[in-house]
PATI-90708 format. One line per field, with one value per residue (C-alpha): residue in one letter; x, z, y. Coordinates in steps of 0.05 Angstrom, whole numbers, padded with zeros to 5 digits, always signed. Last residue first. Example, Ala and Ser with C-alpha at 12.3 -4.5 7.8 and 13.67 -1.06 7.14 Angstrom:
% residues 2
code: [S, A] $
X: [+00273, +00246] $
Z: [+00143, +00156] $
Y: [-00021, -00090] $
END
This chain:
% residues 294
code: [V, P, I, S, E, L, R, S, P, I, V, V, Y, D, S, Q, T, L, L, K, T, A, Q, A, K, D, L, Y, G, R, T, T, V, P, R, G, V, S, R, L, Y, A, C, G, A, H, V, S, V, E, L, P, G, G, G, C, I, Q, I, D, Q, I, K, E, W, D, A, D, R, L, L, N, L, A, A, I, L, L, D, V, G, K, N, P, H, W, R, G, L, F, A, L, R, Y, P, P, K, T, A, F, A, R, A, K, E, I, R, L, K, R, I, S, P, L, F, E, C, T, R, Q, G, L, F, E, V, E, D, K, L, L, F, G, D, A, F, C, K, Y, S, D, R, L, V, A, Q, L, I, N, K, V, F, P, I, R, A, V, A, W, I, D, S, G, L, A, W, V, S, Y, P, I, H, H, K, K, Y, V, N, R, A, W, Y, G, S, P, L, A, W, L, A, L, I, H, D, T, S, E, A, E, V, L, R, S, L, A, K, Q, G, N, Y, L, T, R, V, I, A, V, W, H, A, P, N, G, V, K, L, L, S, L, P, L, K, P, V, A, F, R, E, I, R, L, N, G, R, S, E, V, H, A, R, T, S, P, A, L, V, T, V, R, C, H, Q, T, L, E, E, A, F, D, A, V, F, S, G, A, A, E, S, G, L, R, E, D, P, F, S, T, T, L, L, L, I, H, E, M] $
X: [-00003, +00059, +00061, +00114, +00083, +00116, +00097, +00015, -00035, -00065, -00145, -00193, -00228, -00308, -00329, -00385, -00345, -00279, -00337, -00374, -00316, -00278, -00357, -00355, -00260, -00277, -00278, -00241, -00258, -00312, -00306, -00345, -00323, -00378, -00351, -00390, -00350, -00360, -00345, -00281, -00276, -00298, -00252, -00192, -00204, -00213, -00160, -00120, -00138, -00140, -00072, -00051, -00090, -00153, -00194, -00226, -00232, -00294, -00304, -00366, -00387, -00332, -00331, -00369, -00306, -00257, -00302, -00313, -00231, -00188, -00136, -00176, -00170, -00092, -00083, -00141, -00093, -00034, -00044, -00073, +00006, +00003, +00074, +00039, -00011, -00081, -00079, -00115, -00181, -00193, -00250, -00268, -00343, -00341, -00391, -00355, -00357, -00342, -00379, -00371, -00421, -00440, -00419, -00466, -00435, -00366, -00336, -00265, -00200, -00142, -00078, +00002, +00041, +00112, +00163, +00224, +00289, +00352, +00419, +00464, +00416, +00414, +00420, +00377, +00324, +00326, +00307, +00242, +00217, +00234, +00196, +00134, +00109, +00165, +00199, +00261, +00276, +00303, +00330, +00404, +00408, +00352, +00359, +00430, +00416, +00355, +00402, +00457, +00411, +00384, +00451, +00454, +00369, +00356, +00344, +00275, +00251, +00264, +00278, +00231, +00178, +00183, +00150, +00190, +00166, +00212, +00227, +00252, +00288, +00286, +00351, +00331, +00371, +00396, +00335, +00298, +00342, +00322, +00248, +00243, +00276, +00242, +00175, +00209, +00228, +00234, +00148, +00116, +00161, +00138, +00159, +00182, +00171, +00146, +00137, +00097, +00109, +00189, +00166, +00107, +00153, +00206, +00150, +00112, +00186, +00211, +00144, +00141, +00214, +00214, +00150, +00165, +00239, +00187, +00149, +00190, +00225, +00172, +00186, +00250, +00235, +00269, +00259, +00186, +00120, +00064, +00076, +00069, -00019, -00013, +00010, +00042, +00042, +00010, +00013, -00057, -00047, -00083, -00101, -00133, -00177, -00243, -00221, -00201, -00168, -00120, -00101, -00059, -00076, -00073, -00046, +00006, -00001, +00030, -00005, -00015, -00015, -00034, -00016, -00035, -00099, -00091, -00047, -00109, -00126, -00067, -00062, -00130, -00115, -00052, -00097, -00139, -00088, -00062, -00135, -00154, -00153, -00185, -00218, -00195, -00233, -00174, -00143, -00063, -00009, +00051, +00068, +00100, +00060, +00079, +00077, +00059, +00073, +00019] $
Z: [-00261, -00228, -00163, -00166, -00217, -00239, -00306, -00282, -00340, -00295, -00330, -00302, -00348, -00355, -00297, -00249, -00204, -00203, -00182, -00133, -00090, -00087, -00066, -00009, +00007, +00002, -00052, -00066, -00113, -00177, -00246, -00302, -00375, -00433, -00472, -00512, -00534, -00462, -00424, -00450, -00419, -00362, -00361, -00370, -00320, -00271, -00275, -00270, -00218, -00178, -00196, -00128, -00103, -00112, -00132, -00185, -00257, -00288, -00364, -00410, -00452, -00507, -00556, -00592, -00564, -00617, -00688, -00660, -00645, -00591, -00575, -00519, -00478, -00478, -00455, -00403, -00379, -00395, -00341, -00298, -00297, -00225, -00220, -00238, -00180, -00173, -00140, -00162, -00191, -00266, -00292, -00360, -00382, -00457, -00505, -00540, -00527, -00481, -00439, -00361, -00323, -00263, -00195, -00139, -00059, -00077, -00001, -00021, +00020, -00006, -00023, -00017, -00055, -00010, -00054, -00015, -00007, +00009, +00022, +00001, +00018, -00045, -00089, -00051, -00054, -00130, -00141, -00103, -00127, -00207, -00162, -00135, -00068, -00034, +00024, +00088, +00143, +00199, +00188, +00193, +00115, +00104, +00159, +00140, +00067, +00077, +00128, +00068, +00014, +00067, +00064, -00021, -00025, -00098, -00049, -00022, -00101, -00129, -00065, -00010, -00062, -00093, -00021, +00023, +00077, +00131, +00183, +00261, +00318, +00383, +00414, +00463, +00444, +00372, +00354, +00373, +00336, +00272, +00288, +00282, +00218, +00185, +00204, +00174, +00115, +00101, +00111, +00135, +00196, +00220, +00297, +00323, +00399, +00442, +00521, +00539, +00564, +00552, +00474, +00464, +00492, +00452, +00390, +00416, +00419, +00348, +00313, +00353, +00329, +00252, +00253, +00289, +00239, +00188, +00207, +00215, +00140, +00093, +00083, +00069, +00006, -00009, +00045, +00016, +00060, +00013, +00029, +00105, +00096, +00134, +00179, +00234, +00283, +00331, +00351, +00344, +00369, +00348, +00384, +00339, +00353, +00339, +00313, +00375, +00372, +00417, +00412, +00401, +00349, +00286, +00259, +00255, +00265, +00312, +00297, +00356, +00339, +00388, +00337, +00291, +00264, +00288, +00230, +00190, +00214, +00200, +00138, +00122, +00155, +00101, +00048, +00068, +00090, +00030, -00010, +00058, +00071, +00018, +00070, +00145, +00190, +00190, +00154, +00161, +00123, +00165, +00189, +00258, +00264, +00330, +00335, +00392, +00406, +00450] $
Y: [-00188, -00184, -00130, -00088, -00038, +00034, +00057, +00033, +00038, -00030, -00032, -00070, -00111, -00141, -00100, -00110, -00156, -00110, -00057, -00086, -00123, -00046, -00020, -00064, -00055, +00022, +00056, +00133, +00176, +00159, +00193, +00170, +00161, +00141, +00185, +00238, +00298, +00325, +00270, +00256, +00336, +00318, +00259, +00308, +00360, +00291, +00267, +00344, +00357, +00291, +00285, +00278, +00226, +00195, +00117, +00110, +00116, +00078, +00061, +00049, +00017, +00006, -00032, +00030, +00064, +00039, +00059, +00142, +00147, +00127, +00168, +00222, +00154, +00143, +00208, +00188, +00125, +00155, +00205, +00147, +00113, +00088, +00121, +00188, +00194, +00174, +00117, +00061, +00017, +00037, -00007, -00023, -00051, -00076, -00073, -00120, -00195, -00250, -00210, -00234, -00252, -00221, -00230, -00255, -00240, -00242, -00227, -00204, -00223, -00182, -00200, -00179, -00243, -00257, -00271, -00301, -00248, -00288, -00241, -00185, -00131, -00102, -00157, -00192, -00144, -00134, -00202, -00207, -00126, -00168, -00229, -00180, -00181, -00186, -00224, -00214, -00251, -00258, -00183, -00161, -00149, -00123, -00061, -00056, -00040, +00003, +00039, +00052, +00063, +00126, +00169, +00156, +00172, +00125, +00070, +00108, +00101, +00037, -00008, +00023, +00046, -00024, -00053, -00100, -00141, -00137, -00190, -00177, -00211, -00198, -00183, -00122, -00069, -00085, -00123, -00058, -00017, -00052, -00055, +00022, +00012, -00039, +00005, +00068, +00045, -00043, -00038, -00072, -00107, -00159, -00162, -00226, -00255, -00202, -00202, -00138, -00065, -00062, -00078, -00030, +00023, +00011, +00008, +00074, +00112, +00085, +00108, +00175, +00187, +00176, +00212, +00276, +00275, +00264, +00318, +00367, +00356, +00353, +00439, +00408, +00373, +00312, +00260, +00263, +00253, +00224, +00161, +00177, +00180, +00228, +00276, +00302, +00223, +00196, +00121, +00080, +00009, -00052, -00110, -00152, -00218, -00188, -00112, -00080, -00007, +00035, +00106, +00160, +00217, +00222, +00149, +00101, +00032, -00023, -00084, -00144, -00214, -00277, -00340, -00383, -00363, -00288, -00288, -00296, -00226, -00193, -00214, -00194, -00114, -00108, -00130, -00062, -00017, +00015, +00022, +00025, +00095, +00124, +00168, +00164, +00125, +00081, +00028, +00004, +00025, +00046, -00024, -00059, -00132, -00162, -00223, -00260, -00343, -00380] $
END
């Protein structure tokens, strides 16, 4: 049976909020096991091995999680970035040297694709890349890193992206074809309520509390609503977590103080997120930057 090594920086673990980014990756990996043998290589706070059904998950230690919070432009993060790059490359090299690997699927272009390309050059194991919006719209702005990203995309066997605009950007940057591959989640819906066909409506926001996801725009917009507008809203739940946590809690506390039906909740696991979505009439997506088609 063909052996696929799924190399990712997003795979859920015991950390609060880790399912936000890694839930669909876990579902994707589980589905792959129906067709081939799959080993997942992902970061954690300590090196160890896990088993989940047919999945074997190899963890390598990194100094800081999530990796998305490490910024190349911040000198305070440079030591952690170098250690992460070294540990990830070492773990991947050790794994492919220990057992036969037919293909590496890198989620995402950086740093996973960078590690996979280095192994490809040494061991000739083909790799494919699934690109994220942050790969293309953030990291590609850094001149030296942009060159590395272009090489990763150019040398990969296949390129995938989870948005149509993102797919076009990958093709332009890598000067090669890219295929649309949507990110999806397997949700267990036991009992869904009927959606309201007239107000008042139940609204929900579920995502990172980060400027890119526009949670600050949502709170600002809620402050602009008049009493007549609020009569059409039964409640709005704002769920998640991230760097805007202080301002989100403060903004929502003010809305509640003037009688608005606003609830803040932290990170949700998959079951809680499923329940939120099935009990809401509308999901609000105020993102400034969003690659996933809506």
